[in-house]
C-alpha positions as CSV (number, residue, x, y, z in Angstrom):
1,M,4.2,-12.2,11.5
2,H,5.4,-8.1,9.9
3,A,5.1,-5.0,11.9
4,G,4.6,-2.0,10.1
5,S,3.8,1.4,11.6
6,C,4.2,4.8,10.8
7,L,6.5,8.2,10.4
8,C,6.9,9.2,13.9
9,G,5.4,6.2,16.0
10,A,1.8,7.3,16.3
11,V,0.1,3.9,14.0
12,K,1.1,0.7,14.2
13,Y,0.3,-3.4,13.3
14,E,0.7,-6.2,13.1
15,I,0.0,-8.2,9.7
16,R,-0.7,-11.6,10.9
17,G,-0.8,-13.8,7.7
18,D,0.5,-13.6,4.5
19,F,1.0,-11.6,1.5
20,Q,-1.4,-12.7,-1.3
21,T,0.8,-11.0,-4.0
22,A,2.8,-7.2,-4.0
23,V,3.2,-5.3,-6.6
24,Y,4.3,-1.9,-7.7
25,C,1.5,0.3,-8.9
26,H,2.1,3.4,-11.6
27,C,-1.4,4.7,-11.0
28,S,-1.9,8.2,-11.1
29,R,-3.7,7.8,-7.9
30,C,-0.9,6.2,-5.8
31,R,1.5,8.7,-7.2
32,K,-1.2,11.3,-5.5
33,A,-1.0,9.9,-2.4
34,G,2.7,8.8,-2.6
35,G,3.9,11.7,-3.7
36,S,6.3,9.2,-5.6
37,A,6.8,7.4,-8.2
38,F,5.3,4.3,-7.4
39,A,3.7,3.1,-4.5
40,S,4.8,-0.3,-3.1
41,N,1.6,-3.0,-2.6
42,A,1.4,-6.4,-0.9
43,V,-2.4,-6.7,-0.8
44,V,-3.4,-9.2,2.5
45,A,-6.3,-10.4,4.5
46,T,-8.5,-7.4,5.5
47,K,-9.1,-10.1,8.5
48,D,-4.9,-10.2,8.8
49,F,-4.1,-6.6,8.9
50,V,-4.5,-5.5,13.1
51,V,-3.9,-2.0,14.2
52,V,-2.1,-2.6,17.2
53,A,-2.0,1.1,18.9
54,G,-2.5,4.4,17.7
55,Q,-6.6,3.4,15.5
56,E,-7.1,7.2,16.7
57,A,-4.7,8.9,14.7
58,L,-5.6,6.9,11.0
59,K,-7.6,9.3,8.9
60,T,-9.7,7.9,6.2
61,F,-9.7,9.4,2.6
62,R,-12.7,8.4,1.4
63,T,-12.5,8.5,-3.0
64,P,-16.1,8.6,-5.2
65,A,-15.8,5.2,-6.4
66,G,-15.1,4.0,-2.2
67,V,-11.4,4.0,-2.6
68,H,-10.3,4.5,1.8
69,R,-7.4,5.7,1.7
70,Q,-5.7,5.6,4.8
71,F,-2.7,7.9,7.4
72,C,-1.1,8.7,9.7
73,S,-3.3,12.1,11.9
74,N,0.2,13.2,13.0
75,C,2.1,12.8,10.5
76,G,0.7,11.9,6.9
77,S,2.6,8.9,6.1
78,P,0.2,5.9,4.4
79,I,-0.6,2.7,5.8
80,I,-3.6,1.3,3.7
81,S,-6.0,1.3,1.3
82,F,-8.6,-1.0,0.6
83,R,-12.3,-0.7,-1.4
84,E,-15.6,-1.1,-0.5
85,S,-16.2,-3.4,-3.7
86,M,-13.1,-5.9,-2.0
87,P,-13.8,-6.5,1.0
88,D,-11.9,-9.4,2.3
89,V,-8.5,-7.3,1.1
90,V,-6.2,-4.5,1.7
91,R,-2.5,-3.5,0.4
92,V,-0.6,-2.4,2.9
93,R,2.4,0.6,2.1
94,M,5.4,-1.8,1.7
95,G,7.4,1.7,3.3
96,S,5.6,1.6,6.5
97,I,6.7,-2.4,6.8
98,D,9.5,-2.7,9.9
99,T,9.6,-6.5,10.1
100,P,12.6,-8.6,6.8
101,L,10.8,-8.9,4.2
102,A,12.1,-12.3,2.5
103,K,11.1,-10.5,-1.5
104,G,9.7,-7.2,-2.1
105,P,7.0,-6.9,-5.2
106,E,6.7,-9.4,-7.9
107,A,5.7,-7.0,-11.1
108,H,4.4,-3.5,-12.3
109,I,0.9,-2.3,-12.7
110,F,-0.6,-0.1,-14.3
111,V,2.3,1.3,-16.4
112,G,0.2,2.5,-18.8
113,S,0.2,5.6,-16.6
114,K,3.5,5.9,-15.2
115,A,5.0,8.7,-15.1
116,A,6.6,9.6,-18.1
117,W,9.9,10.4,-16.9
118,F,10.5,7.3,-14.7
119,E,12.2,3.8,-16.2
120,I,11.3,1.4,-15.0
121,L,14.7,-1.2,-15.3
122,D,14.1,-4.3,-13.7
123,D,13.4,-7.4,-15.0
124,L,10.1,-7.7,-13.6
125,P,6.3,-8.9,-15.2
126,Q,5.1,-5.1,-16.6
127,H,0.9,-5.0,-17.3
128,A,-0.8,-2.1,-18.8
129,E,-3.3,-2.3,-16.3
130,R,-4.3,-4.9,-13.4
131,P,-3.8,-8.0,-14.0
């Protein structure tokens, strides 16, 4: 099990299962949502992601394509995102996980649209889009 929280501590959650995968996402939407060159996302089963405190502080932004991004309304920390078309999984923002992780992301995705000013220097697999 893993535990996580937002920057101000209002939102606390638990991941009560294993990660399906974890990736660095370089798409423009993740860059905009996180304010950085990429997002570090762990895919977990929806049933395994449990908000244990601060549900009332979570706000959701929904895109026209049916992607929901949930964040703390107090400090703005991104917590999860999910797609209406994929209700069985959520993508947890790995920077919000408080417990130590045995390993990090396994690949880079959407490198075809990555920030021009960022250079990927590791040896992880790179995919132009979602594999």
